[in-house]
C-alpha positions as CSV (number, residue, x, y, z in Angstrom):
1,X,-106.7,-22.5,-34.1
2,X,-104.7,-23.0,-37.2
3,X,-102.0,-20.4,-37.9
4,X,-101.8,-18.8,-41.2
5,X,-98.8,-19.1,-43.5
6,X,-97.6,-15.6,-42.6
7,X,-97.9,-16.3,-38.9
8,X,-95.9,-19.6,-39.3
9,X,-93.2,-17.7,-41.2
10,X,-93.0,-15.0,-38.5
11,X,-92.8,-17.6,-35.7
12,X,-90.0,-19.4,-37.5
13,X,-88.1,-16.2,-38.1
14,X,-88.5,-15.2,-34.4
15,X,-87.1,-18.6,-33.3
16,X,-84.1,-18.2,-35.7
17,X,-83.5,-14.7,-34.3
18,X,-83.5,-16.0,-30.8
19,X,-81.0,-18.7,-31.6
20,X,-78.8,-16.1,-33.3
21,X,-78.9,-13.8,-30.3
22,X,-78.1,-16.8,-28.0
23,X,-75.2,-17.8,-30.3
24,X,-73.9,-14.2,-30.3
25,X,-74.0,-14.0,-26.5
26,X,-72.2,-17.3,-26.3
27,X,-69.6,-16.0,-28.8
28,X,-69.2,-12.8,-26.9
29,X,-68.7,-14.8,-23.7
30,X,-66.2,-17.1,-25.3
31,X,-64.3,-14.2,-26.8
32,X,-64.3,-12.4,-23.4
33,X,-63.0,-15.5,-21.7
34,X,-60.3,-15.9,-24.4
35,X,-59.3,-12.2,-24.1
36,X,-59.2,-12.5,-20.3
37,X,-56.9,-15.5,-20.4
38,X,-54.8,-13.9,-23.1
39,X,-54.4,-10.8,-21.0
40,X,-53.7,-13.0,-17.9
41,X,-51.0,-14.8,-19.9
42,X,-49.5,-11.5,-21.1
43,X,-49.1,-10.4,-17.4
44,X,-47.8,-13.8,-16.5
45,X,-45.3,-13.6,-19.4
46,X,-44.2,-10.1,-18.2
47,X,-43.9,-11.4,-14.6
48,X,-41.9,-14.4,-15.7
49,X,-39.7,-12.1,-17.8
50,X,-39.2,-9.9,-14.7
51,X,-38.4,-13.0,-12.6
52,X,-35.9,-14.1,-15.1
53,X,-34.4,-10.6,-15.2
54,X,-34.2,-10.6,-11.4
55,X,-32.4,-14.0,-11.4
56,X,-30.0,-12.7,-14.0
57,X,-29.4,-9.5,-11.9
58,X,-28.8,-11.7,-8.8
59,X,-26.2,-13.7,-10.7
60,X,-24.6,-10.5,-12.0
61,X,-24.2,-9.4,-8.3
62,X,-22.5,-12.7,-7.5
63,X,-20.2,-12.2,-10.5
64,X,-19.5,-8.6,-9.3
65,X,-18.5,-9.8,-5.9
66,X,-15.9,-12.1,-7.5
67,X,-14.8,-9.2,-9.7
68,X,-14.3,-6.9,-6.6
69,X,-12.3,-9.7,-4.9
70,X,-9.9,-9.7,-7.9
71,X,-9.7,-5.9,-7.9
72,X,-8.8,-5.9,-4.2
73,X,-6.2,-8.7,-4.7
74,X,-4.5,-6.7,-7.4
75,X,-4.8,-3.1,-6.2
76,X,-5.4,-3.1,-2.4
77,X,-1.9,-4.4,-1.4
78,X,-0.2,-3.1,1.7
79,X,-3.1,-1.0,2.7
80,X,-3.5,0.9,-0.6
81,X,-7.0,2.2,-1.5
82,X,-8.0,1.2,-5.0
83,X,-9.2,4.2,-7.1
84,X,-12.0,4.0,-9.7
85,X,-9.6,4.8,-12.5
86,X,-7.9,1.4,-12.0
87,X,-11.0,-0.7,-12.8
88,X,-14.5,-0.5,-14.3
89,X,-17.2,0.3,-11.8
90,X,-20.1,1.7,-13.9
91,X,-22.5,-0.3,-16.1
92,X,-20.1,-3.3,-16.2
93,X,-21.6,-6.0,-18.5
94,X,-22.1,-9.5,-17.2
95,X,-23.9,-11.4,-20.0
96,X,-27.2,-9.6,-20.6
97,X,-27.0,-7.8,-17.2
98,X,-25.0,-4.8,-15.9
99,X,-23.7,-3.9,-12.5
100,X,-22.5,-0.7,-10.8
101,X,-20.4,-0.1,-7.7
102,X,-22.0,2.8,-5.8
103,X,-19.2,4.8,-4.1
104,X,-18.6,8.2,-2.5
105,X,-16.9,11.2,-4.0
106,X,-13.9,12.1,-1.8
107,X,-14.0,15.6,-3.2
108,X,-17.3,16.1,-1.5
109,X,-18.9,17.7,-4.5
110,X,-22.6,18.5,-4.5
111,X,-23.5,16.2,-7.4
112,X,-27.0,15.0,-8.1
113,X,-25.7,11.8,-9.7
114,X,-24.1,8.9,-7.7
115,X,-20.3,8.5,-7.7
116,X,-19.2,5.0,-8.7
117,X,-16.3,3.1,-7.0
118,X,-15.5,1.3,-3.7
119,X,-16.1,2.8,-0.3
120,X,-13.2,2.8,2.1
121,X,-14.3,1.7,5.6
122,X,-11.0,2.9,6.9
123,X,-12.1,6.5,6.5
124,X,-14.8,6.1,9.1
125,X,-14.9,6.0,12.9
126,X,-15.0,2.5,14.5
127,X,-18.1,2.2,16.8
128,X,-16.3,-0.2,19.0
129,X,-13.1,1.8,19.6
130,X,-13.8,5.5,19.4
131,X,-14.6,7.4,22.6
132,X,-17.6,9.5,23.4
133,X,-15.8,12.8,23.0
134,X,-15.3,12.0,19.3
135,X,-18.9,10.6,18.6
136,X,-20.6,13.6,20.1
137,X,-19.0,16.0,17.5
138,X,-20.6,14.2,14.5
139,X,-23.5,16.0,12.9
140,X,-27.0,15.1,14.0
141,X,-25.8,13.2,17.0
142,X,-26.5,14.3,20.6
143,X,-24.3,13.8,23.6
144,X,-27.0,11.6,25.0
145,X,-26.9,9.3,22.0
146,X,-23.1,9.2,22.1
147,X,-23.5,8.0,25.7
148,X,-26.1,5.5,24.6
149,X,-23.6,4.1,22.1
150,X,-21.0,3.7,24.8
151,X,-23.6,2.0,27.0
152,X,-24.7,-0.4,24.3
153,X,-21.1,-1.7,23.7
154,X,-19.8,-1.4,27.2
155,X,-20.3,-3.7,30.3
156,X,-20.3,-1.0,33.0
157,X,-23.7,0.6,32.4
158,X,-22.5,4.1,31.4
159,X,-26.0,5.6,31.6
160,X,-29.4,4.4,32.8
161,X,-31.7,3.7,29.8
162,X,-35.2,2.2,29.7
163,X,-34.8,-0.6,27.2
164,X,-37.6,-2.5,28.9
165,X,-40.0,0.0,27.3
166,X,-38.7,-1.1,23.9
167,X,-39.1,-4.8,24.6
168,X,-35.5,-5.8,24.8
169,X,-32.3,-5.2,26.8
170,X,-29.2,-3.5,25.8
171,X,-26.4,-5.6,24.4
172,X,-23.4,-4.7,26.6
173,X,-21.1,-6.1,24.0
174,X,-19.3,-4.8,20.9
175,X,-21.2,-3.8,17.8
176,X,-21.3,-6.5,15.1
177,X,-22.8,-4.4,12.4
178,X,-23.5,-0.7,11.8
179,X,-27.2,-1.3,11.4
180,X,-27.2,-2.4,15.0
181,X,-27.4,1.3,15.8
182,X,-31.1,1.1,15.1
183,X,-31.5,-0.8,18.4
184,X,-29.6,1.8,20.5
185,X,-31.9,3.9,22.7
186,X,-32.8,7.2,21.2
187,X,-32.0,6.2,17.6
188,X,-34.1,7.8,14.8
189,X,-34.0,7.4,11.0
190,X,-33.1,11.1,10.6
191,X,-30.1,10.7,12.9
192,X,-28.9,7.5,11.3
193,X,-29.7,8.0,7.5
194,X,-30.1,11.8,7.4
195,X,-31.6,12.9,4.1
196,X,-30.0,10.0,2.2
197,X,-32.9,7.5,2.5
198,X,-31.6,5.2,-0.2
199,X,-28.0,5.6,1.1
200,X,-26.3,6.2,-2.3
201,X,-24.4,9.4,-1.3
202,X,-26.5,12.0,-3.3
203,X,-29.7,13.9,-2.8
204,X,-32.1,12.3,-5.2
205,X,-35.2,13.9,-6.6
206,X,-37.3,11.6,-4.4
207,X,-35.5,12.7,-1.2
208,X,-36.3,15.8,0.7
209,X,-33.8,18.6,1.5
210,X,-35.1,18.9,5.0
211,X,-33.1,22.0,5.9
212,X,-33.3,23.6,2.4
213,X,-29.5,24.1,2.2
214,X,-29.3,22.7,-1.3
215,X,-27.0,19.8,-0.4
216,X,-27.2,16.3,1.0
217,X,-26.9,16.0,4.8
218,X,-26.0,12.5,5.7
219,X,-26.5,10.6,8.9
220,X,-24.4,8.5,11.2
221,X,-24.4,5.5,8.8
222,X,-22.0,7.4,6.6
223,X,-19.4,8.1,9.3
224,X,-19.1,4.9,11.3
225,X,-18.0,1.3,10.8
226,X,-17.2,-1.8,12.9
227,X,-14.7,-3.4,10.5
228,X,-11.5,-1.4,10.6
229,X,-8.5,-3.5,11.4
230,X,-4.9,-2.6,10.4
231,X,-2.3,-5.3,10.7
232,X,0.8,-4.2,12.7
233,X,3.2,-6.3,10.7
234,X,4.5,-6.7,7.1
235,X,2.5,-8.6,4.5
236,X,4.9,-11.5,4.8
237,X,4.3,-11.7,8.6
238,X,7.6,-10.2,9.7
239,X,7.6,-7.6,12.4
240,X,7.7,-3.8,12.0
241,X,10.3,-1.7,13.8
242,X,8.9,-0.4,17.0
243,X,10.7,3.0,17.5
244,X,9.9,3.0,21.2
245,X,11.8,-0.3,21.8
246,X,14.2,-0.5,18.9
247,X,17.9,-1.0,19.4
248,X,20.6,1.3,18.1
249,X,21.2,-1.0,15.2
250,X,17.6,-1.1,14.2
251,X,17.2,2.6,14.3
252,X,20.4,3.1,12.2
253,X,19.1,0.5,9.8
254,X,16.0,2.6,9.2
255,X,18.0,5.6,8.2
256,X,20.9,3.9,6.5
257,X,20.1,5.4,3.1
258,X,20.6,8.9,4.4
259,X,24.3,8.4,5.3
260,X,26.3,7.6,8.4
261,X,26.2,11.0,9.9
262,X,22.4,11.2,9.5
263,X,22.0,7.7,11.0
264,X,24.0,8.8,14.1
265,X,22.1,12.1,14.4
266,X,18.7,10.4,14.3
267,X,19.7,7.7,16.7
268,X,21.1,10.3,19.2
269,X,17.9,12.4,18.9
270,X,15.6,9.4,19.3
271,X,17.6,8.0,22.2
272,X,17.6,11.4,24.0
273,X,13.8,11.6,23.8
274,X,13.2,8.1,25.0
275,X,16.1,8.0,27.5
276,X,17.1,11.5,28.5
277,X,19.9,12.0,31.0
278,X,17.6,14.0,33.2
279,X,13.9,13.7,33.6
280,X,11.5,11.0,32.3
281,X,11.6,9.7,28.8
282,X,8.7,10.2,26.4
283,X,7.5,7.4,24.1
284,X,6.2,8.1,20.6
285,X,2.4,7.9,20.8
286,X,1.9,7.2,17.1
287,X,3.3,7.5,13.6
288,X,2.3,11.2,13.3
289,X,4.1,11.9,16.5
290,X,7.2,10.2,15.1
291,X,6.8,12.0,11.7
292,X,6.6,15.4,13.4
293,X,9.7,14.5,15.5
294,X,11.6,13.6,12.3
295,X,10.6,16.7,10.5
296,X,11.7,18.8,13.4
297,X,15.1,17.0,13.0
298,X,15.2,18.2,9.4
299,X,14.0,15.0,7.7
300,X,11.9,15.7,4.5
301,X,8.6,14.0,3.8
302,X,10.2,12.0,1.0
303,X,12.9,10.7,3.4
304,X,10.2,9.8,5.9
305,X,8.1,8.1,3.3
306,X,11.1,5.8,2.6
307,X,11.1,4.5,6.2
308,X,7.4,4.7,7.1
309,X,6.4,1.2,5.8
310,X,8.7,-0.3,8.4
311,X,7.5,1.7,11.4
312,X,5.3,1.1,14.4
313,X,4.9,2.6,17.9
314,X,2.8,-0.2,19.4
315,X,3.1,-3.9,20.1
316,X,-0.6,-4.7,19.3
317,X,-1.0,-7.3,16.5
318,X,-3.8,-5.2,15.0
319,X,-4.7,-1.6,15.3
320,X,-8.4,-0.7,15.2
321,X,-8.9,2.9,16.1
322,X,-7.1,4.8,13.4
323,X,-8.9,6.8,10.6
324,X,-7.6,6.9,7.1
325,X,-6.9,10.6,6.6
326,X,-6.8,10.1,2.8
327,X,-10.4,9.1,2.5
328,X,-12.2,10.4,5.6
329,X,-14.9,13.1,5.0
330,X,-14.9,16.5,6.6
331,X,-17.4,15.5,9.3
332,X,-15.2,12.6,10.4
333,X,-12.0,14.7,10.3
334,X,-13.7,17.5,12.3
335,X,-14.9,15.0,14.9
336,X,-11.4,13.4,15.2
337,X,-9.8,16.9,15.6
338,X,-12.3,18.1,18.2
339,X,-12.0,14.8,20.0
340,X,-8.3,15.6,20.4
341,X,-9.3,18.8,22.2
342,X,-9.2,21.2,19.2
343,X,-11.7,24.0,19.2
344,X,-14.6,23.7,16.7
345,X,-13.6,26.5,14.3
346,X,-10.0,25.4,14.1
347,X,-11.1,21.8,13.6
348,X,-13.5,22.7,10.8
349,X,-10.9,24.9,9.1
350,X,-8.2,22.2,9.4
351,X,-10.6,19.6,7.9
352,X,-11.3,21.7,4.9
353,X,-7.5,22.4,4.5
354,X,-6.9,18.6,4.6
355,X,-9.5,17.9,1.9
356,X,-8.2,20.7,-0.3
357,X,-4.6,19.6,0.1
358,X,-5.3,15.9,-0.8
359,X,-7.3,17.0,-3.9
360,X,-4.3,19.0,-5.1
361,X,-1.6,16.5,-4.1
362,X,-3.2,13.1,-4.8
363,X,0.1,11.5,-5.7
364,X,1.9,12.5,-2.5
365,X,-0.3,11.0,0.3
366,X,1.6,7.8,1.2
367,X,2.3,8.6,4.8
368,X,0.7,10.8,7.6
369,X,3.6,13.2,7.2
370,X,1.6,15.0,4.5
371,X,-0.8,16.2,7.3
372,X,2.1,18.1,8.7
373,X,2.9,19.5,5.3
374,X,-0.7,20.6,4.9
375,X,-1.2,22.2,8.3
376,X,2.3,23.1,9.3
377,X,4.7,21.9,12.0
378,X,3.3,24.4,14.5
379,X,-0.4,23.8,13.9
380,X,-2.4,23.3,17.1
381,X,-4.2,20.5,15.3
382,X,-0.9,18.7,14.5
383,X,0.2,19.2,18.1
384,X,-3.1,17.7,19.4
385,X,-3.0,14.8,17.0
386,X,0.6,14.0,17.9
387,X,-0.6,13.2,21.5
388,X,-2.4,10.1,20.3
389,X,-2.6,7.5,17.5
390,X,-5.5,8.8,15.5
391,X,-4.6,8.7,11.8
392,X,-3.3,6.4,9.1
393,X,-3.0,6.3,5.3
394,X,-3.8,2.6,5.0
395,X,-7.0,0.7,4.7
396,X,-7.8,-3.0,4.7
397,X,-11.6,-3.1,4.7
398,X,-13.8,-1.9,1.8
399,X,-17.5,-1.7,1.0
400,X,-18.7,-2.9,-2.5
401,X,-22.2,-1.5,-2.8
402,X,-23.3,-3.4,-5.9
403,X,-26.5,-2.6,-7.9
404,X,-27.4,-4.6,-10.9
405,X,-30.1,-4.9,-13.6
406,X,-31.0,-7.7,-15.9
407,X,-31.9,-7.5,-19.6
408,X,-33.8,-4.4,-20.7
409,X,-33.1,-2.7,-17.4
410,X,-35.4,-5.0,-15.5
411,X,-34.9,-7.0,-12.2
412,X,-33.1,-4.3,-10.2
413,X,-31.1,-5.7,-7.3
414,X,-28.7,-4.2,-4.8
415,X,-26.5,-5.9,-2.3
416,X,-23.8,-4.4,0.0
417,X,-20.6,-6.4,0.7
418,X,-17.9,-5.7,3.2
419,X,-14.5,-7.1,2.1
420,X,-11.5,-7.5,4.4
421,X,-7.9,-7.9,3.0
422,X,-6.0,-7.5,6.3
423,X,-4.9,-11.2,6.1
424,X,-3.7,-10.8,2.5
425,X,-6.6,-12.6,0.7
426,X,-9.9,-10.8,0.2
427,X,-12.8,-12.2,2.1
428,X,-16.4,-11.2,2.7
429,X,-17.2,-10.2,6.2
430,X,-20.8,-9.0,5.8
431,X,-23.5,-9.0,3.2
432,X,-26.8,-7.0,3.2
433,X,-29.6,-6.8,0.6
434,X,-30.5,-3.1,0.0
435,X,-32.9,-3.6,-2.8
436,X,-35.7,-2.5,-0.6
437,X,-34.3,1.1,-0.6
438,X,-35.3,1.5,-4.2
439,X,-33.5,2.8,-7.2
440,X,-30.0,4.2,-6.3
441,X,-28.3,4.6,-9.6
442,X,-29.6,8.1,-10.4
443,X,-31.5,9.4,-13.4
444,X,-28.6,9.3,-15.9
445,X,-28.2,5.5,-15.6
446,X,-32.0,5.1,-15.9
447,X,-32.1,7.3,-19.0
448,X,-29.2,5.4,-20.6
449,X,-30.9,2.1,-20.0
450,X,-34.2,3.4,-21.5
451,X,-32.5,5.0,-24.5
452,X,-30.6,1.7,-25.3
453,X,-33.8,-0.4,-24.9
454,X,-35.8,1.8,-27.2
455,X,-33.3,2.0,-30.1
């Protein structure tokens, strides 16, 4: 059958329409593929940018570690604790990156923003040297867990614990890191970290106030260390004067700036205590004990400060069990006082008095004699502390908790370093990546970064 002209025209038009539709579908497919790959490349570009920012932040942390070494070399001499006013520790630029040193506020304020600076390890209790009767008075720790700590580090099996149920055995050797506490039988995250899950020293908006007291309740990580080591010699390697074994000439040399009569008086008083004509002599147990003795002999704190750098009461090369009273928090101070057999209320009150005194007299804290000035010669806390060697005002180990971001606030990284200067030159003892804990710089730092990037 022969098609008419109109039918031929209609068939041709239909064919052209079909071709057009096919072409349109092909174009749509090609455009979709192009958009897909364009979108994929956009994400890849962003991912690459983030990776570059992360690398930049990593390098900023390495630079920050070198910066901290220089800070400690210049400001941490002879056991001094560097303060944040001596160096930059917040949003310090390194090329296109910035870094922060996350510290702790010694005034124990209830801020919602992190404090920036170095953290003094000397203000904490040493896990390897402190006794059970001190540990058990720390918040959130039970007497059973205090015993478990002693069992973990000891070789005598203090208590019987079922480590087989955990799939490993107890160490029976000294702690090497604080995080090793996670392995101790009975450890929980609440006990170790408390409410401070990202371990930046403040209660962030993302952290829960578990007891609804409106303030941060920290865990054991904040109060303990394994790194404290105080050299019992001068920076040049020469010996200190041991007042328990010193000769008459050495004792008089200590007090020579006070005049001959004072020299003789102090030598006589010290000799009578160490070698009385009747009864048994009594050695000085620590620097606080000697400071209290000197004060009872009429020596002022300023006069004692002049001789304190030359004093010791032990022959040990290093001293590991002292706590820096200038930087310890109230929980640590209370535990130390109660561990020295002071009742709880007296210990808590004395700890608060100590913190208030050091806030108001920050330029007069060079020796432990200031503890006597703060609490009084007849304080039961001073009498208890004088029976042992618990306190110091020197520190030689510091934490640099470094957080960094790359360009445009991207590539967040955080690494904790432990530095030791007890041998004169700063060296890194420990390094731990804390990036997994999330943002720890607070909302103010985030807002500042966003505001700058959107200008």
